[in-house]
TORPA-999578 format. One record per residue (C-alpha): x negated, y negated, z; residue in one letter. Coordinates in pm, whole numbers, padded with zeros to 5 digits, always signed. Layout:
BEGIN
XYZA;...
END
This chain:
BEGIN
+00000+00000+00000M;-00288-00233+00081M;-00441-00185-00265E;-00110-00278-00429F;-00099-00610-00238K;-00457-00691-00343N;-00379-00611-00706I;-00067-00824-00690K;-00266-01112-00532K;-00539-01077-00798S;-00278-01089-01073Q;-00125-01402-00921S;-00464-01574-00898V;-00545-01471-01257F;-00208-01599-01382F;-00258-01930-01198F;-00603-01964-01358G;-00460-01904-01705V;-00190-02167-01646V;-00454-02420-01535V;-00669-02349-01843L;-00374-02376-02082V;-00272-02705-01920S;-00624-02841-01952A;-00645-02748-02320F;-00304-02898-02395S;-00412-03226-02237V;-00733-03218-02442M;-00528-03155-02759A;-00361-03492-02723E;-00500-03774-02930S;-00811-03936-02797S;-00994-04247-02906N;-01228-04058-03138A;-01378-04367-03301F;-01351-04672-03073P;-01414-05010-03227G;-01353-05172-03566K;-01434-05007-03899Y;-01428-05132-04258K;-01209-04929-04489A;-01110-04893-04854K;-00771-04790-04983L;-00734-04447-05145I;-00354-04453-05171D;-00030-04521-04989V;+00153-04204-04892E;+00448-04370-04714A;+00527-04703-04553A;+00360-04587-04231N;+00091-04356-04375V;-00212-04470-04576V;-00512-04276-04699N;-00836-04465-04650L;-01210-04425-04682Y;-01340-04546-04346V;-01703-04635-04286D;-01733-04465-03944V;-02102-04398-04009W;-02258-04686-04197S;-02309-04589-04559G;-02120-04259-04525Y;-01747-04324-04566P;-01505-04058-04455R;-01147-04013-04575S;-00866-04036-04324F;-00489-04001-04339R;-00394-04290-04110I;-00047-04299-03952S;+00066-04623-03792L;+00130-04567-03420P;+00428-04674-03215G;+00670-04753-03496I;+00963-04590-03671A;+01050-04662-04031I;+01375-04595-04217P;+01406-04249-04371V;+01599-04149-04681A;+01820-03860-04573T;+02116-03715-04763P;+02356-03886-04520K;+02171-04221-04510A;+02368-04524-04625P;+02259-04689-04950A;+02118-04992-04764C;+01887-04763-04561Q;+01763-04586-04873I;+01690-04928-05023E;+01496-05020-04707M;+01280-04708-04745V;+01169-04825-05091Q;+01118-05185-04972K;+00901-05064-04682A;+00685-04849-04910E;+00654-05132-05166D;+00556-05377-04890L;+00286-05138-04764T;+00156-05074-05116R;+00137-05449-05195D;-00005-05538-04853F;-00284-05285-04891M;-00365-05324-05261S;-00382-05704-05246E;-00606-05709-04938A;-00945-05874-04960E;-01065-05651-04676F;-00921-05361-04478I;-01009-05272-04120E;-00898-04999-03881V;-00942-05019-03505R;-00975-04753-03238N;-00904-04445-03448I;-00723-04183-03242K;-00737-03816-03336M;-00670-03472-03189E;-00971-03324-03366N;-01258-03528-03510T;-01315-03260-03773G;-00974-03324-03931G;-00840-03607-04141Q;-00518-03696-03957D;-00552-04001-03736A;-00354-04290-03594T;-00466-04650-03598S;-00329-04993-03671D;-00447-05118-04008V;-00553-05481-04053Y;-00624-05685-04362T;-00700-06051-04426D;-00318-06096-04394K;-00302-05943-04045G;-00160-05622-03902S;+00041-05389-04127L;+00255-05290-03829I;+00335-05653-03752S;+00421-05721-04116K;+00659-05424-04140L;+00827-05527-03813K;+00859-05893-03911S;+01030-05791-04237E;+01273-05567-04045G;+01131-05255-04212L;+00994-05098-03891A;+01090-05098-03526R;+00944-04960-03203P;+00934-04580-03194A;+01115-04597-02860S;+01432-04720-03037T;+01705-04457-03033K;+01700-04272-03367P;+02079-04294-03386T;+02067-04674-03401K;+02160-04776-03756P;+01903-04955-03972W;+02164-05170-04147C;
END
């Protein structure tokens, strides 16, 4: 009977250790500030109003391509049930991003956050000589804080 209690206690300790390790790894999997600071960038293409593909000069002279998502905002989405005005907003937002980026004299990203520095997916605000892309989308009514309830209508 004594051996059974010790085995049971060992299993409990082992299980607790696994839970702690899994928790630690899940915290580490969250985005971290992989590249702090400001970096010059060049436009590859615009994927969506809130996603741009850029060459970023994270190591001087050795640009690296990133798929940059704009953090903290929601943009309108064209769904089958979306009203016509929302679908129009989707196109306006993408056009604004495309024009904002292609007409820029310089592009800069700041504090690039990533889950894995070996990947390409990252989040960062994107700045040009005209200011922040996030601010521009918000000021035109084509983006809003991500904390806004998704059921709130766009128009």
